[in-house]
N, C-alpha and C positions, 0 to 999 in steps of 0.2 A: 504494500500500500504506500503510495507516494505521500510524503509529508505535505500537509496543507490541503490536500484534496482527498477526502475519505469516501470511498465507495466500497461498500461491503455488505455483509448480512445486515438485517435490521439493527440499527444502532440505538442506543439510549442517548437522548439529547442531554448535553451537559446542563447542569442546574442553571436555570435562567429565571430570575424573578420577573415579575410583571414590569417593574421599573427599568429592567435591563433590555426589554424588547424595544427596538428602534423602529421596526416596521414588520408588518405581518399581513398575510392575505393570500388569496388564490391568484396564481399565475399559471400560464401555460408553459410547459417545459418541453423542449425538443429532445426526443430520444430516438435516435436513428432517423427515420423519415417521418415519424408521427409527432404530433403535438398533443400532450396530455395535461389536463389540469392537475395541479399539485398545490398543496398548502405550504407556504414559505414563512419562515420566521427568521428575522435578522436580530441577533442578540449580541450586546456588548456590555460587559461588566467592567466599569472603571477603565483602567489602562490596558486591560487584557485584549488580545486580538479578537475581533468580532467573529461570530460564526453565523454562516448562512445555512440553515437546515431546512430540508423539505420533507414533507410527509405525503402519503397517498391522498389524504383529504383532511378536512378540518377535524373530523371525529378521531382519526388515527392520531393526530397531534396530541390529543388529550391522554392517550395511553403512553406517550413518550417514545414510541417506536418510530424512528426516523428512517427514511429511505437513504439519505446521504447528508453529509455535513461538509461544508467548505470552511476552512479556517482562513480568514482573510489576512494576507501578509502585506508588507509594504510594497511588494511588486505586483499586487493584484490590480488589474485594470477593469474599468467598467465603461463600455462603449455602446452606442446605438447599434442596432443590428438591422441592416437594410434588407429589404425583400419581404418583410412581414410587418404589418401595422403594429405600432406600439411595442416593438421588440427591442431588447437590449441583451448584451452578453457580459458575463463576468469571466475574465480571462485570468487564469492562475496556473502557474507551472506549465505553460504551453497547452493547456486544455481550456476549452470554452464551455461554460454553462449558458445555453441559449434559452431565454425566456421571453414571454410576451404578456402584456397586460391588456385589460379590456379598453383602457383609455390612455391617451397620451399624458394626461395629468397624473394618473396613477403611475405610469412608467417613469415620469420625471421625479415623482416623489420617491420611488424605489432607488433611482439612480442617485439622487441627492443623499439619501440615507446611507447607501453603500459607500459613496465617496467620502462622506463625513466620517464613517467608521474607519475607512482606510487611512484617512488623514491623521487620525489619532495614533494609529500604529506607526505611521511615518514620523510624526513628531516625537514619539517615544524612541524610535531608532535614532533620530537626530540628537536627542538629549544624551543618549548613551555614547554616541560618537563624540559629542562635544566634551563630555566628562573625560573620555579616554585621551582626547587631544590635549586638554588642559593638564591632565595628570602626567602626561609624557614629558612635560617641560619642568616638572618639579624634581628636586633631588630626592634620592631614595629615603634619606632620614626624615625629610618633610612628609613624605607619603606615610611613613610609619606613624608619625606624630598625628597626622590628620585622621588616620584610621583609628588611632587610639581614642581621640576625642569625638569620633563619630561624624565628622564633617564630610566624609566620602559618600554618605548616603543622601546628601542634599543635591539638588539639581543645580547645574551651572549653565548659565546662558552663554551661548557663543557670541 
């Protein structure tokens, strides 16, 4: 199973509280040559990477049995999909999840939510890179002292 894109036997959705749900609803998913309705939930808790999970239908989602889950990373892309009304795709690790909404307003809402969740992952990645860059310029004894007083756990703005 490729990291970031989980497709396997029915999965248990990671714990997701009501407040962590960023977007949910029915979308059509392309599988092979067919488009089938599936129930999607976009969930993000704090600074953790968001998960886009889909279920056979809304009732199945209540039993927590997911068809698949995508863990959105900083290199995830969300683009319009030409050739089908109100469609878009989520591109991750060289694979594309193709989905369509009933309206362009709903499609735009999903795209915005997905991009907002991805931007949180990107900003977290940047904070870690900035900390590493700043720390690489400090002498070793200073790093030991900072670790001792707990300053290394604070964010540094680049």
